[in-house]
C-alpha positions in Angstrom: -2.1 -12.6 20.1 0.9 -10.3 20.8 0.1 -6.6 20.3 2.4 -3.7 20.9 2.0 0.1 20.3 5.1 2.2 19.1 5.6 6.0 18.6 8.5 8.2 17.7 9.2 11.5 16.3 9.7 11.3 12.6 12.6 13.5 11.2 11.1 13.0 7.7 7.6 14.1 8.7 8.5 16.3 11.7 5.8 14.9 13.9 5.1 12.0 16.1 4.1 8.9 14.2 2.4 5.9 15.6 1.9 2.3 14.6 0.7 -1.1 16.0 2.4 -4.5 15.6 0.5 -7.6 15.8 2.4 -10.9 16.3 5.7 -12.1 17.5 7.3 -13.6 14.3 6.7 -14.7 10.7 6.6 -12.8 7.4 6.4 -9.1 8.0 3.4 -7.3 6.6 3.6 -3.6 6.1 0.0 -2.7 6.2 -1.1 0.8 5.0 -4.5 2.3 6.1 -7.4 3.4 4.0 -7.9 6.9 2.7 -7.1 9.4 5.6 -7.6 6.4 8.2 -5.6 5.6 11.1 -3.1 3.0 12.2 -5.8 1.3 14.6 -8.7 1.2 12.0 -7.9 -2.3 10.7 -8.1 -3.6 14.3 -11.3 -1.7 14.9 -12.8 -3.1 11.6 -12.0 -6.8 12.4 -9.5 -7.1 9.7 -6.7 -8.1 11.9 -8.8 -10.5 13.8 -9.7 -12.1 10.5 -6.0 -13.3 10.3 -5.5 -13.7 14.0 -4.9 -17.5 13.6 -2.1 -16.8 11.1 -0.6 -14.3 13.5 -0.8 -16.3 16.4 0.7 -19.4 14.6 3.7 -17.3 13.7 3.1 -17.1 10.0 2.5 -13.4 9.8 3.7 -10.3 11.9 1.6 -7.4 10.9 2.8 -3.7 11.1 -0.1 -1.2 10.8 1.4 2.1 10.1 -0.5 5.5 10.2 -1.2 7.9 7.4 -0.7 11.5 6.5 -3.1 11.6 3.6 -5.1 14.4 5.1 -1.9 16.5 5.1 -0.8 15.4 1.6 -2.9 13.7 -1.1 -6.2 14.9 0.5 -5.2 18.2 1.6 -7.2 20.9 -0.5 -5.7 23.7 1.4 -2.2 23.4 -0.1 -1.1 23.2 -3.7 -0.8 20.0 -5.8 3.1 20.6 -5.6 2.9 20.6 -1.9 0.7 17.5 -1.8 3.3 15.3 -3.6 6.2 16.9 -1.5 4.3 15.8 1.6 3.7 12.3 0.1 7.3 11.9 -0.6 8.3 12.7 2.8 5.8 10.0 4.0 7.5 7.6 1.7 10.8 8.4 3.2 9.3 7.9 6.6 8.4 4.5 5.5 11.7 3.6 3.7 14.2 5.2 6.3 12.3 4.7 9.5 9.6 2.1 9.4 11.3 -0.7 7.4 14.4 -0.4 9.5 12.2 -0.6 12.6 10.5 -3.8 11.1 14.0 -5.3 10.5 15.1 -4.5 14.0 11.9 -6.3 15.6 12.1 -9.1 13.2 15.3 -9.3 10.9 15.1 -12.8 9.3 11.9 -12.8 7.5 10.4 -11.7 4.2 8.2 -8.7 3.9 4.8 -8.1 2.2 3.5 -4.7 1.2 -0.3 -4.5 1.6 -3.2 -2.0 1.8 -6.8 -1.4 1.2 -8.4 1.5 -0.9 -5.9 4.4 -0.8 -3.8 2.0 1.3 -3.5 -0.3 -1.8 -2.1 2.7 -3.7 0.6 3.2 -1.1 1.4 -0.5 -1.0 1.7 -1.1 -4.6 3.5 2.2 -5.3 6.2 1.6 -2.6 6.6 -2.0 -3.8 7.0 -1.0 -7.6 9.7 1.5 -6.6 11.5 -0.5 -4.1 10.9 -4.1 -4.9 14.0 -5.5 -3.5 12.5 -5.0 0.0 9.4 -7.1 -0.7 8.5 -10.8 -1.6 4.9 -9.9 -2.2 2.4 -7.0 -2.7 -1.2 -7.0 -2.2 -3.4 -4.1 -3.3 -7.2 -4.4 -2.4 -9.8 -2.1 -3.9 -7.1 0.3 -5.0 -6.5 3.1 -7.6 -2.8 3.2 -9.0 -3.2 6.4 -10.9 -4.3 9.2 -8.6 -4.6 11.6 -11.5 -7.2 9.2 -12.9 -10.7 10.7 -12.1 -13.6 8.5 -12.1 -17.1 8.6 -10.6 -17.0 10.8 -7.5 -13.2 10.2 -7.2 -11.3 13.2 -8.4 -7.8 13.7 -9.7 -6.0 14.2 -6.4 -3.5 16.7 -8.0 -6.2 18.9 -9.8 -4.7 18.6 -13.1 -1.2 19.4 -12.0 1.5 17.0 -13.1 5.4 16.9 -12.7 8.2 14.4 -12.4 7.5 13.6 -8.8 3.9 12.7 -9.6 5.0 10.5 -12.6 7.4 8.6 -10.5 4.6 8.1 -7.7 2.1 6.6 -10.2 2.6 3.1 -11.2 0.5 3.2 -14.2 2.6 6.0 -15.5 6.3 4.9 -14.7 6.1 1.2 -15.1 5.5 1.3 -18.9 8.9 3.2 -19.3 10.8 1.2 -16.8 14.1 0.0 -18.3 16.2 -0.7 -15.2 16.9 -4.5 -15.6 17.7 -5.1 -11.8 14.4 -3.4 -10.8 12.4 -5.3 -13.5 14.0 -8.6 -12.3 13.1 -7.9 -8.7 9.5 -7.0 -9.8 9.3 -10.3 -11.7 10.2 -12.3 -8.6 7.5 -10.6 -6.5 4.1 -12.2 -5.8 1.8 -9.3 -6.9 -2.0 -9.5 -6.2 -4.6 -7.0 -7.2 -8.1 -7.5 -5.9 -11.0 -5.4 -7.1 -14.8 -5.4 -7.0 -16.8 -5.9 -10.3 -18.7 -2.7 -9.5 -15.9 -0.8 -7.9 -15.0 2.7 -9.7 -11.4 1.6 -9.9 -12.1 -1.7 -11.9 -11.0 -0.1 -15.2 -8.0 1.2 -13.6 -6.9 -2.2 -12.3 -7.5 -3.8 -15.5 -5.3 -1.2 -17.2 -2.7 -1.8 -14.6 -2.9 -5.5 -15.1 -2.4 -5.0 -18.9 0.7 -2.9 -18.2 2.3 -5.4 -15.9 1.5 -8.0 -18.6 3.3 -6.0 -21.2 6.4 -5.8 -19.1 6.3 -9.5 -18.3 5.8 -8.8 -14.7 3.6 -11.8 -13.4 0.8 -11.0 -11.2 -2.9 -11.9 -10.4 -5.9 -9.8 -10.8 -9.1 -11.1 -8.9 -12.4 -9.5 -9.5 -14.9 -9.8 -6.7 -18.6 -9.7 -6.9 -20.3 -6.4 -6.3 -18.2 -3.3 -5.3 -16.2 -5.2 -2.6 -14.8 -1.8 -1.2 -15.7 -2.2 2.4 -14.3 -3.7 5.5 -16.5 -6.8 5.4 -14.8 -7.7 2.0 -11.3 -6.9 3.2 -11.8 -9.2 6.2 -12.2 -12.0 3.6 -9.5 -10.8 1.3 -6.8 -10.7 3.8 -7.5 -14.4 4.8 -6.9 -15.4 1.1 -4.2 -13.1 0.0 -2.0 -12.5 3.0 
């Protein structure tokens, strides 16, 4: 399996950012890491090995990006406003730097947005906002409203809310989405949500599914046994959904 490491200084984030690319051709997968995880964790956890056959056969080319969650959404030492600003800078890094890099590496294939846990939020949020880039979005064990506190998962903005948080919360902005081109692009996308029966985010996924149904956005919601919020489940999920 072809594996390559890449690093550059991000103008959007003002720091060096790293990523790994697995495969030589095929549908590009923009793969977001879990909460505060790193670009190499999916490899270390065997998630990449679980789809090695698809990668080696040229069906998938996987781009494992890094995260700045510890500097943004999970940074308790800055204000909620600063958290969302840093998150937006990360999004711009993805849109303005990573996606053009992916296109440079492999310009003639479709692209999937995917992630697990908080990575599922990133994957679904970016796909909902920029659906023209993606043919498919896969969220595994995700929460799609970070202001939604449940169990030991807190509101990541500590009760603060503004327009930027609204437009980075799919459960909040999708119900009011009126742009016909964006809706048409979303309705063409293959959207998959996978969540465990005992996962704290199950209700959140069901609610999001209802919102998508109300907007006539076709998707699949798959509910797995148990909590299914661990790497051993994600290894199985990627085999099925990517």
